[in-house]
C-alpha positions in Angstrom: 100.7 -66.0 84.7 98.6 -66.2 81.6 99.7 -66.0 77.9 97.3 -65.1 75.2 98.4 -66.0 71.6 96.7 -64.8 68.5 97.6 -66.2 65.1 96.8 -68.5 62.2 97.6 -72.1 61.4 101.3 -71.6 62.0 100.8 -70.5 65.6 98.1 -73.1 65.9 100.8 -75.7 65.2 99.7 -77.4 62.0 101.9 -80.5 61.7 103.8 -79.7 64.9 102.3 -82.7 66.8 101.3 -80.5 69.7 104.8 -78.9 70.1 104.0 -75.6 68.6 105.7 -72.5 69.9 102.8 -71.2 72.1 102.8 -74.5 74.0 106.6 -74.5 74.3 106.7 -70.9 75.6 103.9 -71.6 78.1 105.8 -74.7 79.4 109.1 -72.8 79.7 107.5 -70.0 81.6 105.2 -72.2 83.7 102.2 -70.2 82.4 98.6 -70.8 81.5 98.0 -70.7 77.7 95.0 -68.9 76.3 95.1 -70.1 72.7 93.2 -67.8 70.3 94.8 -69.2 67.1 93.0 -70.9 64.2 93.6 -72.2 60.7 93.5 -69.3 58.1 92.6 -66.9 61.0 93.3 -63.3 60.2 94.2 -60.3 62.4 90.8 -58.8 61.6 89.1 -61.9 62.9 91.2 -62.0 66.0 90.5 -58.3 66.7 86.8 -58.9 66.3 86.9 -61.5 69.1 86.7 -60.8 72.9 89.8 -59.6 74.8 90.9 -60.9 78.1 93.4 -60.2 80.8 96.8 -61.7 80.2 100.3 -61.2 81.6 101.8 -61.6 78.1 100.2 -61.2 74.6 101.9 -62.8 71.6 100.6 -61.9 68.1 101.6 -63.9 65.1 99.5 -62.6 62.3 100.6 -61.4 58.9 100.9 -64.7 57.0 97.4 -65.6 56.1 96.6 -61.9 55.9 99.3 -61.1 53.4 99.6 -64.3 51.3 98.8 -63.9 47.7 95.8 -65.9 46.6 94.0 -66.3 43.3 91.3 -63.7 42.9 87.6 -64.7 43.5 87.0 -64.5 39.8 89.9 -66.9 39.0 88.7 -69.3 41.7 85.6 -69.9 39.7 87.8 -71.9 37.3 88.7 -74.6 40.0 86.6 -77.2 41.8 84.5 -75.8 44.7 86.6 -77.7 47.3 89.7 -75.8 46.3 88.2 -72.3 46.7 88.8 -72.0 50.5 92.0 -70.4 51.6 94.9 -72.9 51.7 93.2 -75.7 49.8 95.3 -75.1 46.7 98.6 -74.9 48.6 101.1 -77.7 48.4 100.3 -80.3 51.0 102.3 -79.9 54.3 102.5 -83.7 54.8 101.4 -87.0 53.3 99.9 -90.3 54.4 102.2 -93.1 55.5 100.3 -95.5 53.3 102.1 -95.8 50.0 99.1 -95.9 47.7 97.3 -93.0 49.4 100.6 -91.0 49.5 101.0 -91.4 45.8 97.6 -90.0 45.1 98.1 -87.2 47.6 101.4 -86.2 46.0 99.9 -86.2 42.5 96.9 -84.1 43.6 99.1 -81.7 45.5 101.4 -81.2 42.5 98.4 -80.3 40.3 96.8 -77.9 42.7 99.9 -75.9 43.8 100.9 -75.5 40.1 97.4 -74.4 39.2 97.5 -71.9 42.1 100.9 -70.6 41.1 99.6 -70.0 37.6 96.6 -68.1 38.9 98.5 -66.1 41.5 100.9 -64.9 38.8 98.0 -63.5 36.8 95.4 -62.5 39.4 97.1 -62.7 42.9 95.6 -60.6 45.7 96.3 -60.5 49.4 93.6 -62.0 51.7 93.3 -58.9 53.9 93.8 -55.4 52.6 96.7 -53.6 54.2 94.7 -50.8 55.9 92.4 -53.4 57.6 95.4 -55.5 58.7 97.3 -52.6 60.3 94.1 -51.4 62.1 93.5 -54.8 63.5 97.1 -55.2 64.6 96.9 -51.9 66.4 93.8 -53.1 68.2 95.4 -56.4 69.2 98.5 -54.7 70.5 96.4 -52.6 72.9 95.2 -55.8 74.7 98.1 -56.1 77.0 100.9 -54.2 78.8 103.5 -56.8 77.7 103.0 -57.5 74.0 105.2 -59.4 71.5 104.5 -59.1 67.8 106.2 -61.8 65.7 107.1 -61.5 62.0 106.2 -64.1 59.5 108.4 -67.2 59.2 109.0 -67.2 55.5 107.4 -68.8 52.4 109.0 -70.6 49.4 108.5 -68.5 46.3 108.6 -71.6 44.2 105.2 -72.6 45.5 103.8 -69.2 46.4 105.2 -66.6 43.9 105.5 -63.1 45.2 104.2 -64.0 48.6 107.4 -63.4 50.7 107.7 -59.9 49.4 104.1 -59.3 50.5 104.8 -60.8 53.9 107.8 -58.5 54.4 105.6 -55.5 53.4 102.9 -56.4 56.0 105.6 -57.0 58.6 106.9 -53.5 58.1 103.4 -52.1 58.5 102.9 -54.3 61.6 105.9 -52.7 63.2 104.5 -49.2 62.5 101.0 -50.1 63.7 102.2 -51.5 67.0 104.8 -48.9 68.3 104.4 -49.9 72.0 105.0 -53.6 71.4 108.3 -55.5 71.3 108.9 -56.8 67.7 110.5 -60.2 67.3 111.8 -61.0 63.8 111.7 -64.8 63.3 112.2 -64.8 59.5 115.6 -66.4 59.8 115.4 -68.5 62.9 114.3 -71.6 61.0 116.5 -73.4 58.6 115.1 -73.2 55.1 113.6 -75.7 54.3 114.6 -78.4 56.8 112.7 -76.8 59.6 109.5 -76.7 57.6 106.8 -79.1 56.5 106.6 -80.0 52.8 104.6 -76.9 51.9 107.7 -74.8 52.9 105.8 -72.2 55.0 104.5 -74.1 58.0 107.3 -74.8 60.4 107.9 -78.3 61.7 108.4 -79.2 65.3 112.1 -78.2 65.1 111.0 -74.8 63.5 108.6 -74.2 66.3 111.4 -74.9 68.8 113.6 -72.3 67.2 110.7 -69.7 67.2 110.1 -70.5 70.9 113.8 -69.9 71.6 113.5 -66.5 69.9 110.6 -65.5 72.0 112.2 -66.5 75.3 115.3 -64.6 74.2 113.2 -61.5 73.5 111.6 -61.8 77.0 115.0 -62.1 78.6 116.2 -58.9 76.9 113.1 -57.1 78.1 113.8 -58.3 81.7 117.4 -57.3 81.4 116.4 -53.8 80.2 114.0 -53.4 83.1 116.6 -54.6 85.6 119.1 -52.1 84.2 116.6 -49.3 84.3 116.8 -48.9 80.5 113.1 -49.3 79.9 110.5 -46.6 79.6 108.2 -45.6 82.4 105.7 -48.3 81.6 108.4 -51.0 81.6 108.4 -51.6 77.8 111.7 -52.2 76.0 113.0 -48.8 74.7 113.3 -50.0 71.0 111.6 -52.8 69.0 113.8 -55.8 68.7 113.5 -56.1 65.0 116.7 -58.1 64.3 116.6 -61.9 64.6 116.8 -62.7 68.3 117.9 -66.4 68.2 119.8 -68.6 65.8 118.2 -71.8 64.7 118.7 -74.8 66.9 119.3 -77.2 64.0 121.8 -75.4 61.8 122.3 -72.2 59.9 119.7 -70.5 57.8 120.2 -69.8 54.1 121.8 -66.3 53.5 
């Protein structure tokens, strides 16, 4: 069995120390993992890449694509090294060395506050919505068994207006991938204890909760097939858009 996963730095496991949800799901299913994820990778970039045969396709795009970022014009006001996507976000983690950590925290505080100021005045999504939905439709056609995951949330304190954009793109992802099974993971992680310090990359415990939601979704599909409730091609009759697993480390915020 082979699993192909498309996604950005969340699916790639930034800060998860090798225990990101694609790895966990592959281990639980005894499957080979074809990892097509990458930092700041968009659905458009994934759709432009080659397809391959896989028993299961998992798509976790819609975060990098939808996140509000300062406009290109506004980025001219900041140092060149901060102009790449994500380089003005709050740091997800810090050095264990005290002196270096203090410098990192101070720099992080300046850059995320600067970004917040620019987003509130010039914020635009990284990928236009029509391009995103087209790419998601193309990715969903790459397998007979496809799971499309929602975003996992983002703290509006650091990224103002972003979570509303993430929800909008999630709604359009559902419409663009009608034959896929949709897994809502917005509330499976505890906010913000299951996240890194940037409050949008899940920690190892957050990835564990997301993996549990995926396994639960697959179990529901298998149950539907066994009961004869699926469609002729074996897909689940309706998208599973409600949260499919509770967090493993506590209850999420309301």
